[in-house]
MIDONU-719907 format. One line per field, with one value per residue (C-alpha): x negated, z, y; residue in one letter. Coordinates in steps of 0.001 Angstrom, whole numbers. Layout:
N
x: [X|...]
z: [Z|...]
y: [Y|...]
type: [a|...]
***
This chain:
101
x: [-111986|-115573|-116985|-118183|-115023|-113091|-115192|-114450|-110861|-110406|-112462|-110398|-106804|-109147|-110263|-106864|-105077|-107752|-108428|-104719|-103945|-107301|-106932|-103489|-104865|-108455|-106366|-104239|-106933|-109689|-110107|-112833|-114150|-116706|-114173|-112346|-115410|-116187|-112516|-113214|-116250|-114666|-111683|-113871|-115243|-111660|-110719|-114311|-113563|-109698|-110504|-113624|-110812|-107863|-110351|-110954|-107576|-107437|-110153|-109016|-104904|-106931|-108949|-106558|-103675|-100218|-97189|-95276|-95908|-94742|-96063|-99352|-97705|-94822|-97794|-99924|-96476|-95834|-99176|-98666|-95420|-94971|-98799|-100260|-97022|-97151|-100890|-100899|-98400|-100655|-103378|-102259|-100484|-103112|-106267|-107655|-107005|-109321|-108854|-107569|-108327]
z: [120778|121462|124759|124531|122934|125421|128027|126107|125938|129601|130584|129080|130861|134018|133150|132888|135588|137852|136150|135621|139630|140162|137324|138557|142308|141216|138840|141219|143755|141151|142183|140580|136276|137076|138950|135576|133163|135669|135092|130877|131165|132250|130030|127251|128285|128528|125430|123739|125304|124914|121209|121109|122519|119978|117157|118119|118987|115123|114416|116439|114861|111434|111438|113229|111294|113259|111119|110224|107250|108095|111956|111573|109975|112483|115617|113249|113514|116875|118011|116313|117153|120719|122071|125103|125769|122580|122421|126449|125238|122370|124104|127201|124470|122116|121843|125360|123462|121284|117817|115918|112638]
y: [95071|94047|95079|98545|99437|97927|100071|102917|102719|101444|104318|106693|105518|105554|108688|110301|108644|110479|113353|114813|115520|116564|119129|120346|120652|122409|124527|126153|126527|127817|131350|132629|132195|130095|127954|127816|126967|123969|122714|123781|121515|118197|118921|118994|115666|114141|115463|113789|110955|110182|110869|108329|106129|107147|106082|103034|102625|103389|100638|97833|98502|98378|95737|93220|90729|90926|88429|90931|93130|96734|95739|97842|100436|100614|100709|103723|105406|104752|105803|109108|110199|109266|110474|108375|106342|104449|104765|102807|100271|99529|99117|96974|94892|94043|96270|94326|91088|89467|89753|86309|85860]
type: [m|m|k|l|e|r|n|i|v|l|s|a|i|i|y|m|a|v|y|m|p|c|f|f|y|f|g|y|m|a|k|t|q|d|d|f|e|w|i|i|l|f|h|v|i|g|m|l|l|n|l|a|a|l|i|l|t|f|r|d|l|y|i|r|s|f|p|a|e|n|e|k|l|t|w|c|l|l|i|l|w|t|g|g|i|g|w|l|v|y|v|f|k|y|a|l|k|p|r|v|k]
***
């Protein structure tokens, strides 16, 4: 991944790590409709950031060369079927490392 792509993916991971506890805390403490609108705004921002990170991850998966023939398909299915866990494993195992051509 290039530097900008790597920063977007890392920002998405940091956002999830910080946002989830805040979402549950502020969601529990919210009393008025305005409090919920504030939470929804940050939720939408996080969804867009994570969608961009997922698209960049699939782009990296498409461009990256693997030694095994079916490894790209395996990683694609793993990311899609396991959700965030498969995505995190791929990001830390391959996506943050430079591609070898």
